N, C-alpha and C positions, 0 to 999 in steps of 0.2 A: 935371647932376652937382652935388651940394652941395659946400661948401668943404672939408669933411673928406675926402670921397672924392677930390676933385681933388688935394688935398695928398698923400694916400696914393698916388695914381697917379704924381705927380711924383717922390715919394721912391723908388718902385719903379724908375722910369726912371733916376734918379740912381744907384741901386744897380746897375742893369744896366750903365751906363757904367763904374762902378768895377770891376765884374767883368771886363769886356773889357780894361780897362787892366791889371788884375792878371794876367790869364791869357795875355797876349800871348806870353810866352816858352814857354808850355806848350800853346799853341793847337793846334798840329799834332799833339800827342800825343793829342788828344781827337777826332780824326777818326772818323767812324762807319764801322766795317768791315762794311758790308752791301752787297748787290748793288745795282746801279743807278747807281753813280757814273759809269761810262762813258757812260751815257745822258745825263747832265747835260753832260758834255763835248761830246757830239754836238749837244746843243741849242744850246750856245754857238757851235759851228761853223756851225750852221744860221742862227743870228742874224746872224753875220758883219757886225757893224756897221761902217759907213763914216762918214767925216766926223767931226764932234765928238760924243763919247760921254760920258755922265755915268754914273759908277759910284757908287751910293749904298751906304754902309757897306762900303768897300773892304777893311776888315780888314787882314790881313797881305799883301795883294796876290796872293792865290791865283789870281784870275781876270784880274787886270790885264794880264799879258803876253799872254794870249790875245786880249783886246780890242784890244791894240795891233797885232796882226797885220794888221788891215785898217783900223782907225780912224786918222784923221789925228792927233787928240789925244784924251786921256782926262782928264776932271776927276774926281778921286777924293776923295770926301768921307767922313770918319769922325770920330768923337768921341774916339778914343783916339790920343794921340801915340805911344804905344808900338807900336800896330799899324801906324801909318803909317810909323814908322821901319823896320819889317820890310818893308813894301811898297816903300819907296824902294830898299832893297837888291835886291829882286827885279827892279826895272825900271831898275837903274843905267845900263844901256847906252842906254836910251831916256828918260832922265829929262827931257830937253828937250821931250818930247811929253806929259808928264804934269803936270797942275796939281793939287797936293794942297791940300785945304782942310780944316782942323781945325774941326769944327762939330758941334753937336747937331742931328740931322736933324729933330727936332721943333720947332726954332726957326729953322733955316737957311732962307734964301731964295735962289733962283738968281738970278744976275746976267745970265743969257743963256738961250737955248733950245738944245736939243741934237737931233741927228739920231737918237740912240738913248739909252735909259736901261737900265741893268743893275743888278740886285740879286742878290748871292750870299749866301744864307743870312741874309737880313735880314727878309723879310716876316713870318715867324713871330714876330719879336720886336717887332712893332707891336701895341700893345693894341687890342682890338676897338673900344673907344670912340674911338680915334684913326685907325681904318682909313680912313674916308671922307676925313678931312682930309689924311691922308698921300697918298692918290691924287689929291687936288686939287693937292698939291705936285708930284707926278709930271706932272700935266697942265700945270702952269705951266712945267715944265722942258722940255717936248717941243715940237719944231717940228711944223707941220702935216705929216701923213704919216709922222711918226717912229714908231719901234717900241720896245716894251718887252719885256725878257726878265727873268724871275726864276727862280732855282733855289733849292730849299729842302728841308726835311724836316719830318716830323711826329713825329720820334723823341723820346720822353721816357721816361726810366728810372723804375722804381718808386721808387727812392731820391730822385729829384728831385721827386716829386709830394707835396710837404709838406702841401698842403691838399686832396688827393684828386684823382681823375681829372677832375672837372669844372672844376677851377681852371686858370687860365692862368698862374699864378705858380709858378715852380719854384725850387729851391735847388740850386746847383752848388758843388762844392768844388774848391779848388786842390789840388795835390799835397801841400801841407803841412797840408791839412785845413781851411783857412780857408773858411767858407761865404759864398756870395754869392747874392742873389736876382736873378732875371731873368724876363722875359716869354717864354713859349713857347706860342704858340697852335697847337693840333693841327689845322691846316687839312686839309680833304679837297679833292681836285680838283673834285668836284661842287659843294661849298659855295663854294669860291673862284670858280669860273666863274660861278655864280649871282649872287654878290655883286658881282663886277666888271661883269657885264652890267647889273645894277641901277644901277650908278654910271656907266654910259655907255661901258664899254670892251668891245672885241671881243677877248677873250683867252680861249682855251681852255686849261685846265690839264690836264696829263698826268701820270699816275702812272707811275713807273718800276717795274722788277721788284723793287725794295726799298722802303725808307721814304721815298725822295726823290720830289719832283715838280717840274715846271717849267711855266711859262706864257709864251707868246709871242704878241704881238699889238699892237694900238694902239687908238686911239679908235674907237668905233663910228661908222659913217656917220650923219650927221644925217638925221632923217626928211624925206622929200620931200612 
């Protein structure tokens, strides 16, 4: 990647953080009203992580209470203090079991390894040219035998596609009309499964009855 492209990529990620900071109070108003959400909840129940769990891009804590049902502790990382403030309200009764870290996931480094890693509606916001590096971060965060679960969607409205269907840059607006750029990669289960296999993971990605998908698994067994 040349210098100008790298700078453009970093500016887009900066814009994405700005969007999620600004949209925090409106975030739940923007939930996708499509079939399949209950299938994601079932996937989290199947994940049933125990021990120490890492939640990447925790947002307003939508999934954190479910993780705490079986996890001993949850480390919740997010780049938006506004989102984390909402998450802390959701887990107020269990705040002693949650460690919140305010950090950009593209520069953050884990200080320990975890029994499980969870990502809720985050993977589609990782640019393709950072996809492999991001999964290296996940690998560094996971204990041997640990598992990963992600839930996400490939939903993009026509109004968001400012550069056409092929672009992974979208524009979203706040209720007051303020525009913000963000990354939204329209992954397919087949494409994600194939790419993760190439990177050394044994994760099968499942499509729900709506625009959502989820993937559960871990590192592939080393060759014998």
